[in-house]
C-alpha positions in Angstrom: -0.2 -157.6 -90.7 2.9 -156.5 -89.1 5.1 -158.1 -91.7 3.1 -156.6 -94.7 3.6 -153.1 -93.4 7.3 -153.7 -93.0 7.4 -154.6 -96.5 5.4 -151.5 -97.9 8.2 -149.4 -96.7 10.2 -150.9 -99.2 8.3 -149.8 -102.4 10.0 -146.7 -103.2 13.2 -148.2 -103.7 12.1 -150.6 -106.6 12.9 -149.0 -110.0 9.9 -147.9 -112.2 9.4 -146.9 -115.8 9.7 -143.0 -116.4 6.2 -142.9 -118.0 3.2 -144.0 -116.6 0.6 -145.1 -118.9 -2.0 -147.3 -117.1 -5.0 -145.0 -116.5 -8.4 -146.4 -116.8 -9.5 -144.4 -119.8 -10.1 -141.0 -118.6 -12.1 -141.7 -115.6 -11.5 -139.9 -112.5 -13.1 -137.9 -109.4 -13.7 -134.3 -110.1 -12.1 -131.8 -107.7 -11.3 -128.2 -107.7 -8.3 -128.5 -105.6 -4.7 -129.9 -106.1 -5.4 -132.9 -103.9 -8.6 -134.2 -102.2 -9.9 -136.5 -99.4 -12.0 -139.4 -100.8 -13.9 -141.3 -98.3 -13.5 -145.1 -98.0 -16.6 -146.6 -96.3 -15.6 -149.9 -94.6 -18.3 -152.4 -94.9 -16.0 -155.5 -94.5 -16.0 -157.8 -91.5 -13.2 -157.6 -89.0 -10.9 -160.2 -90.5 -10.6 -157.6 -93.5 -10.2 -154.8 -91.4 -6.3 -154.8 -91.2 -6.3 -155.2 -95.4 -8.5 -152.2 -96.0 -6.8 -150.0 -93.6 -3.2 -151.1 -95.2 -4.4 -150.4 -98.5 -6.0 -147.0 -97.6 -2.7 -145.8 -96.3 -0.5 -146.8 -99.5 -2.7 -145.2 -101.6 -2.9 -141.8 -99.4 1.1 -141.9 -99.8 0.1 -140.2 -103.2 0.7 -136.5 -103.3 -2.7 -135.8 -105.2 -5.2 -137.6 -103.0 -5.8 -139.1 -99.7 -8.1 -141.9 -98.9 -9.9 -141.6 -95.6 -11.1 -144.7 -94.0 -14.7 -144.8 -92.5 -14.6 -147.7 -90.1 -18.4 -147.1 -89.2 -19.7 -148.8 -92.4 -22.9 -151.1 -92.1 -21.9 -154.8 -92.1 -25.2 -156.2 -92.6 -25.2 -159.0 -95.2 -27.8 -157.3 -97.5 -25.7 -154.1 -97.5 -22.5 -156.2 -98.1 -24.4 -158.0 -101.0 -25.5 -155.0 -102.9 -22.3 -153.3 -101.7 -23.6 -149.8 -103.3 -21.3 -146.6 -102.9 -22.5 -144.0 -101.4 -22.8 -140.8 -103.4 -19.2 -139.1 -103.9 -17.9 -142.0 -102.1 -16.4 -145.6 -102.2 -18.0 -148.6 -100.3 -16.0 -151.7 -99.7 -17.3 -155.3 -98.8 -16.8 -158.8 -98.4 -19.0 -161.5 -98.7 -19.0 -165.2 -99.9 -20.6 -164.0 -103.4 -20.2 -167.5 -104.8 -18.2 -169.4 -107.4 -18.3 -166.3 -110.0 -14.9 -166.7 -111.3 -13.8 -163.4 -109.6 -11.8 -162.6 -106.4 -12.7 -159.0 -106.3 -14.8 -156.4 -108.4 -14.3 -152.5 -108.4 -17.1 -150.8 -109.7 -17.5 -146.9 -110.6 -20.2 -144.8 -111.9 -19.8 -142.2 -114.3 -21.7 -138.8 -115.2 -22.3 -136.9 -118.1 -18.8 -135.0 -117.8 -17.1 -138.2 -117.5 -16.4 -137.7 -113.7 -16.5 -140.5 -111.2 -19.5 -140.1 -108.9 -19.5 -143.3 -106.6 -17.7 -146.5 -106.3 -17.5 -149.8 -104.6 -15.2 -152.9 -104.2 -16.5 -156.4 -103.7 -14.1 -158.9 -102.0 -15.4 -162.6 -102.6 -15.1 -164.7 -99.5 -16.0 -167.6 -101.6 -12.2 -167.9 -102.9 -10.8 -166.3 -100.0 -11.5 -168.9 -97.8 -9.8 -171.5 -99.9 -6.5 -172.5 -99.1 -4.6 -171.1 -102.1 -6.3 -167.6 -101.7 -6.4 -167.6 -97.9 -3.1 -165.6 -97.3 -2.0 -162.0 -96.7 -0.5 -161.5 -99.8 -3.4 -162.5 -102.1 -5.8 -160.5 -99.6 -3.6 -157.3 -99.7 -3.1 -157.4 -103.3 -6.5 -157.9 -104.4 -7.8 -155.2 -101.8 -5.0 -152.8 -103.1 -6.0 -153.2 -106.5 -9.6 -152.8 -106.5 -9.2 -149.7 -104.7 -6.7 -148.2 -107.2 -9.2 -149.2 -109.9 -11.7 -147.1 -107.9 -9.7 -144.1 -108.1 -9.0 -144.5 -112.0 -6.0 -146.8 -112.3 -6.0 -149.6 -114.9 -3.6 -152.8 -114.7 0.0 -152.1 -115.4 0.2 -155.5 -117.0 -2.4 -158.3 -117.6 -0.2 -161.2 -118.1 -0.2 -164.0 -115.2 2.9 -165.6 -116.6 5.5 -162.9 -117.0 7.9 -161.2 -114.8 6.6 -159.3 -111.7 6.3 -155.2 -112.1 6.1 -155.3 -107.9 2.8 -153.4 -108.0 -1.0 -154.5 -106.9 -1.8 -153.1 -110.4 0.1 -156.0 -112.3 -1.8 -159.2 -112.8 0.5 -162.0 -111.4 0.8 -165.0 -109.4 2.2 -164.8 -106.7 0.8 -161.3 -106.1 2.3 -158.4 -105.0 0.7 -156.5 -102.5 1.4 -152.7 -102.7 1.6 -149.6 -105.3 4.6 -148.7 -106.7 6.1 -145.7 -107.8 4.5 -146.1 -111.4 1.2 -146.0 -109.8 1.9 -143.0 -108.0 3.1 -141.3 -111.1 0.0 -142.2 -113.2 -2.0 -140.7 -110.4 -0.2 -137.4 -111.0 -0.9 -137.7 -114.3 -4.8 -138.4 -113.8 -5.2 -135.7 -111.3 -2.7 -133.1 -112.8 -5.5 -130.7 -113.5 -8.6 -129.3 -111.5 -12.3 -129.6 -112.3 -15.0 -126.9 -112.1 -16.9 -129.4 -109.6 -16.4 -131.7 -106.8 -17.9 -135.0 -107.3 -16.1 -136.7 -104.1 -18.2 -134.8 -101.6 -19.9 -136.8 -98.7 -22.9 -139.1 -99.8 -26.1 -140.3 -98.5 -25.7 -144.1 -99.1 -27.0 -143.7 -102.7 -25.4 -145.3 -105.8 -26.5 -148.6 -107.5 -23.4 -150.7 -107.5 -23.3 -151.3 -111.4 -20.2 -151.9 -113.5 -16.9 -152.7 -112.3 -13.3 -154.5 -113.1 -12.9 -158.2 -112.4 -9.9 -159.5 -110.8 -9.9 -163.4 -111.8 -8.1 -166.1 -110.1 -5.7 -167.9 -112.4 -7.7 -170.3 -114.6 -11.1 -168.5 -113.7 -13.1 -166.3 -115.7 -15.3 -163.3 -114.8 -18.7 -164.9 -116.3 -21.5 -162.9 -117.4 -25.0 -163.5 -116.2 -26.4 -165.2 -113.3 -24.3 -167.6 -111.3 -25.9 -169.2 -108.2 -28.9 -166.8 -108.7 -26.8 -163.7 -108.6 -26.0 -161.2 -111.4 -22.7 -160.0 -111.6 -22.5 -156.4 -111.1 -25.7 -156.8 -109.2 -27.9 -155.5 -112.2 -25.8 -156.5 -115.2 -22.8 -155.3 -117.0 -24.4 -153.9 -120.2 -23.0 -154.5 -123.8 -19.4 -155.3 -124.6 -17.4 -152.7 -126.3 -15.1 -155.5 -127.5 -12.4 -157.8 -126.4 -8.7 -157.5 -127.2 -6.9 -160.3 -125.8 -7.5 -161.0 -122.0 -9.3 -157.5 -121.7 -12.9 -156.7 -122.2 -14.8 -153.7 -121.2 -18.4 -153.5 -120.8 -21.0 -150.4 -120.3 -24.5 -149.9 -119.1 -26.3 -146.5 -119.3 -29.1 -145.6 -117.0 -31.9 -143.5 -118.5 -30.7 -140.4 -116.9 -27.3 -140.8 -118.9 -25.2 -142.2 -115.8 -22.7 -144.7 -117.3 -21.4 -147.7 -115.4 -18.2 -149.1 -116.8 -17.1 -152.7 -116.3 -13.5 -153.5 -117.0 -12.9 -157.3 -117.1 -9.6 -159.2 -117.4 -10.2 -162.6 -118.5 -8.3 -165.6 -117.2 -5.7 -167.2 -119.4 -7.4 -169.8 -121.7 -11.0 -168.7 -120.8 
């Protein structure tokens, strides 16, 4: 991980577009202050700790948010399989979730005001134990991207085959492991206002893990429905709001009005 940390120091030197335009819809955490601390409950096994800590540090370079890692997250298999985000917090987990077609999923739940109330990230060891993905670049990039989704960022680009934008929010192969200035600019736009409430307060282990964004390996897809006895998004992604190219969005609404949003980027040719 030492080499990765050194690489991150050069991010500010990379030129970026002057106007950021990759927010994930209008989704954001509500807060009453200009910046806020968001707890990331680390329920990963020790082999992922360095990647989580690096991503937490990288996103905390933003002027509008600070990610605080809780290193005491429950790492039992049943907790990691469900990976429910505590109320007002984000939980990050790893497990061999099976050949689902995704490397990672980031899920958010939205209240009636359109504010994020909980989030989760899953990292799929079924792929990360394969030779192609079992390296620092892929692990760091996916960890960075999924946590970026958890705070309201979309993808800068969704074409695996064009030139690199030097951001973990860009779909590319080989991947890039860190945020760039464009990402930080977008966060400042997303959180450029204050709200009348805080939805990021400490939680009690609630949340239901529905919805999410899917990060597919090249040549794979984020298949809906049951795969190896497991349902993507735990209890389903809901209904599609339409597909545009390689991008598709799903929504599921609970009886109390809580919405769970799933943003899927399909693999080329899927």
